[in-house]
N, C-alpha and C positions, 0 to 999 in steps of 0.2 A: 411665488413666481418660480417657474422651472428654471433650472440652470441653463447656461448656453451651451448647446450641443454642437459638436463639429462632427464631420463624417469620420467613420472608422471605429476603432474599438473604444470600449468604455475604460480602458486601462492601458498601460504601456508594457505589460508584461510579456507579449508576444504579438506577432503580426497576424492579420486575418489570413486565412487559407483554406480554400475549398478543396477537399480531398481530390476530386477529378481533375484539378488543374495542376497538380504536382507531378514531380518526375516519377517513374515507375519505382517502387520500392521492392527490392529482392532480398529475401533471408537466405542464410546458407543452406546449401544443398537442394535449392528450389523449393523449400518449405513455403507454404502459403500463409501460415499463422504462426507467429511467435508467442508462446504461452508462458507467461510468468506467474506463478503461484506465490502470493504474499501471505505468509502467516504472521498475524498481529499477536505478539506476546506482550502483555500488558499488566501493569499493576493498577489496582483500583484503590485510591486512598480511602481508609476507614473514617477518617475524619477530614473535613474540608481543609485544604492548605491554605493558610492566611494569605490573602492577596491574589490567590489564583482565580481563574474563571473555568467552572466546569462547564463543557458543552451541554446544550439543552437537549441534544440528542442522546444523551447517556441512557442507557436501558437501566430500568429498575423495576422490572416485574409489570411494566405498563404503567408505573406511577412516577418515573423520574426518581431523582435522589430522595431517599428516605431521610428521616431525622437522624442525626448524628448520635451514636456511631451507627452507620448504615450497614447493619449485619448482613441482611439479605443479599444485597447487591455485591457487597465485598466478598462474600463467601461464594456467590455465583461465579464471580470473576476468578477468584482464587481456584475454583474447580478446574478452570482451564489450565493453570499453571501446574497443578498437582496431578491432573488425571488426563484431561482431554488432549493436551499436547502430545502426549506419548501415543495415544490412539492415532492422531493425525500423522505423526512421524512414521508409524508403521505403514500406513496407506501411501504415503508419499514415497517411502522406499519400495513398496510393492510395485509401483508403477514407475520407477525410475525418474521422480521428480526431484530436480535440484532447486529447492525452494529459496526465495528470499526471505528472511526473518526479520520483520519490523519489531525491534526490541527497544523498549523504553529504558530509561535509566535506572528506575527503581527495580525493575525485574532483572536487568543485568547484573545488579549488585545482590539481590535477595535469592535469585534461583540459578546458582552455578551448575546444577545438574541439567537444566534446559540447554544452557550454553554448551556444556560438554557434549551432550547428545547431538546437538546441531553441528558443532565442529567436527564431530566424528564422521558425520554424513556429508561433509564438504559443502553445507550451506553457506550462503553469504549473508551478512547482517546489514541492515539499514537503520538509521536513527529514527526514533519514534517518540521524541519529546521525553519529559521527566517522568510522567505517568498519565494514565488515561483521563485523569480528572484535571489535569492541568494544561488548559489549551493556550495556544499562542492567539493573542488578539492585538488589536491596534491600541488597547489601553496601555500596552508596554511601551517603554521608551525604546530608542534603537539601542541602547546600551544594555537594557534588561533583556531584550530579545536576543541580542548577540550572545549574552552570557548564558541565557538559557539553552540556546542551540549548541553552544560549545560544551556546556556541561553534559548535555545528552549524548553528543557525539564522543566525547572523551570517556564517558562512562562505559559505552559499547566497546570502544577501542581497548579500554583497560581490561574488560571482562573476557574479550575474545582474543586479544593479541593481533587482531586484524585491522587493516585499514577499513574505514567505513565511508563509502562514497555515495550511498543512497539515503533518501529521506521520505517518510511518510508522516505528516503531521498528526498528532493525536485528533482523531475525528476529522482528519482533513483540515485541521485549522491553520491559517495563516494570516499574517498582517500584509499591508502593502509593501513592507520592506523584506518580507521572508526570502523570495527568490534571489535577490542580491545578496543577502546575508549568507545564504546557504553556498551559494557559488564562491563567495570570498572565503568560506571556511573549508573549501575542498570538496563539497558535494557535487557530484556531476550529474545525477538524475533524482528526479522527484515524482512521487506518485499522486500528488494532491489534486490533480486538475482533470476531472472525468469528462473531457470535451472532445475526444477524438478516438480514432482507431489506428492511428500511426504515431510514432514518436514525432516530436517537433522541438525545435530550439526555442528557448526563452530568451527575451531581451534583457540582458544584464550588464552593468557598467564594466565588469572585468571578468575574464575567464569564460567558461561556457557550461551551461545548465541544459540538459535535455528533459522535457516532460515525458513520462511514460504514463499515458492516461489509464486510470482504473476504469473498468466497466462497473460503474458504481451501482447499477441496478441489479448486477449479480453479486455484490458485496453481501455475504450471509446475513449480516446484522440488519443492513438496509431492507433487503427483500424479505427475509423470513421474520425477523423480530419487529421491525418498525412497520412494514406493509402488510404483514400477516400472510405472506405467501406461503402455502403449505410446502413442507420441506421437499415432498416428493415432486412438486411442482418446481421448485428451485432447482433440482437435479435436472429436470427436463429443459429448463430455461438455459442452463449452462451447456447442455448438449445442443440445443437449437442454435444458440448463438455461435458456438464453435463451428457448427456445420455451415451456417451462413457466412461466417468470416472465412472459412476455407473456400467457400464458393466465390466470394468477392475477391479473395486473395489471388485468385488465378490471374487476375489482371494486374494488381499491385498488392503487395503484401500487407497483411493486417496484423494487429497487436491485441492480444487478449491478456490483461492483467486481471487475475481472480484474487480478491482479497477475502481471507477467511479468518475466523476467530475460534481459538480452542474452547473457550468456555461455552460456545454455541454449537458449532458443527462437530465438535469432539464429544458431544454427549451420546450415550449408547444408542439412542432411538433416531439419531440423525447421521451418524457417521457413514451409514451404508449409502446415504445420498451423495456424499463427497466421493466415496469409492466408485460408485456408478458413473459419476460425472468424469473423473479422471480416467477410468477404464475406457470410456468411450473416446476421449481425447488422445489418450496414449497409443491407441491401436491405429490412429490415423496416419497414413504415409505423408500427410501434409503438414505435420506439426513439427516445430522446433521448440522443445521445452528448454527453456533458458532462464537464467537470473537476470536481475535488473542490470547489473553491470556487464554482463555478456552482451545483452541488447544494445545497451549504450555504446559500448565499444564498437560493435559492427555498425551501427546506424552512424556513429561519429566518422568512422573511417571511410564508409561507402557512400553515405547519403547526405549527411548534414553539410549545409553550406560552408564553405571555407571562409575563415575570418578575414 
């Protein structure tokens, strides 16, 4: 028998909202599109971690996780932290992009060189779980999930010396409790919900949490690795998306969160596509290049409903 359904949303995390019915959103200096580049800096566990759940979407050469020790996938991911990230940092600097670095706890501890380089460039950091292979799921108890998120945030804070107010779950993973726990632990914005082109408030018991929706179809892993979109086509997709958002943003501002991964887009045969996409965006008079916290602070101050 189907469950009893009532009108409205399937969950309590936010209210239904049709974009044309909202108040007009305006970005600083009349920009039509706020662009936030999120660099996913992640550790892939060589051996499965006892009790953890590895997301089924994890890439592994098209075969999923291999037999332990999974040398091929581990090494491919490690390439991102040894080589690819520095290629990406060069491109971001070239086009004046202040990125948000989604950093997991394992990488924060193991890769201080990455942390130093990102700090030197003035980037901000968001929590990104314990590792890429340890997802948040509803199998966790509330206490377990709270401890997991606390450990992830504290590891990034300790490694960077910075406050961490953003969150991107490993592979966008959450449980039904995650938004409330995030807000209770001091997180102000989350990138996990790819359902909009503007920020919006989430419903939480205490505090305030703003969703900054990622354009999931432009996530390089989702588009290029999983959907097999040619990398040159991915570049054009990013350009086309920005152009359309700039057009629509004339009436009300839009948000473009672009999620990228060093192990993939940082490869020598792919980096030119990231460079081409960012060159196109950066030359536009309609763009506001911003970090997650900058967007959240502006939206909260000027547009979010008052509690």
